[in-house]
N, C-alpha and C positions, 0 to 999 in steps of 0.2 A: 505493499500499500504504501509506503514512504517512497519507494522507488518512482511509481507513477506519479504521484503528487510531484515530485522533483523534475520529473522529463516534463509533465505537463506544465509547471511554471515557467522552466527552462526555453520550452517551445514558444508557448504565450508570448513571454517577453521579444524571444529573437523574432516572432511575428510582426511585435507591435515596433519593434525597430526597424525592419526591413520597410514596414507600410510606412511610416516618418520620412525614411528616406527617399521612396518612391514621391513621395508628397512634394518634399522639399526640392528633388530634381524637375518635377511637375513644374512648381511655383517657378523657379527660376529660369527654366527655360523657355516658360511663357513671358515672364518680365523680360526677358532677354528680346526675344521674338518681339513681343508687341510694344514695348515700351522703352526699351534700354536704346535698341539698334537704330531705329527709326529717328529717336531724339539725335543721338550721337552722328549719323549720316546726316544732318539736317546742320550740323555745325562744323561737318567735313572730317570727321574720324570715321575709322573702323574699329573692330574689335576683334583683337587677337587671341583672348582666350579667358576665362574666367574661373575662379575659385574661392568656394566657402570659407569665410573668416574665422569659424570656431562656433562650438557652441556658446560660449560664453563672452565671444568677443564681438565687437560692434565696429572694426575698421578704424576708419580716419574719424569716426563721429565720438563725440564725448558722452557717451551713455554710461551712467553707473550701473544702470538695470541689467541683469542677465537678458541675453536678448532671445532667449527661447520661451519664456513665460509670457503667456497673453494676458492683455489687457484690457479694461474696458472703458473707452473715453467713450463719454454721452452712452454710455448703455450698450455698444457695440463691441464684443470681443476680437480684439485684433491681435495677431503672430505679426513678428516683425523678423526678417531673415537679411542680415547683409553678406554681402558678396562683392568681392575684390575684383575689378572688370579692368584688365588690362588692354589699352587703346593706344591707336597711334594715328597722326594726321595720316591722310591717303597719299602715296607715293613717298612714305618715310618710314626710316628704319626703327629710330626711335621709341619706344613703349611708354606710357604714362600709367599710371596703376592709381585709379580712382576708387571709392566705396560706393556702391548702390544701397541704399537701404528700400529694401521692399516691405510695405506693409498690406498685411492680406486681412480677409474677412472671410474665412472657412479658405475654399481654396481660390476665391476673386482679390485680385489685385485691387486693391483700394488708392494705395500711391506710391510711386517711386520717387525718390531722393536722392540726390549724387552729393560725393563730399563740398564741404564747404569751398574749400580753397580754387577747385576744380572751376566749379562753375561760376565761384567771382571773378576768377582770372578770364575767363572763355564770355560768358555773358552778364555778368554782374548780376546775374540770379542766383538763388539757392535750392529750389525745390523743381519739380516738375508732377503737375497733378495729373 
């Protein structure tokens, strides 16, 4: 009985973690395809690659709260995912690393913000809705 319980708990934890990874990948791919890439293309940049900041990391944003805990602004449960995006100007070699802050409600992307330094230097704005 104890072995069955251990196997059940372990397999359930593994399944939950795998589902979270797939949800994360879905959200990041959707954000890059529908929000980040068109915005950067309009500014004359293209994406080289992207990578996850980490479970409790917030990249270039100065957030003190863990990024994987949902919070409730105005009663809506929001989840925040931080991603490093490596970009470069079209026809240039040098890459720039920026942080994209993707705020989601369930699987719907509500808002995408970019590193303050990048956006201030390029456009004078801080966020894209």
